[in-house]
C-alpha positions, 0 to 999 in steps of 0.5 A: 532430226534424230529419232526419239527413244523412250524406255521404262524402269517400271515396265519391263520390255517397254522400248518406244521410238518415234520421230518427235517426243510427242509421237514417242510418248504416244507410242510408249503409252500404247506399248505400256497398255499392251504390255500391262494387258498381256501381263494381266492375262498371264496372271488371270490364266495361271492356276 
């Protein structure tokens, strides 16, 4: 089976790849959460 890929038009930098659609979506959710948390930290730290 070919790897499954996921990207987002709304979250810059989100690229996920998994063996199944379900695995890819789980990975994408985790990456999205981390990217949004990192973005929030940047906004909080900016004077």
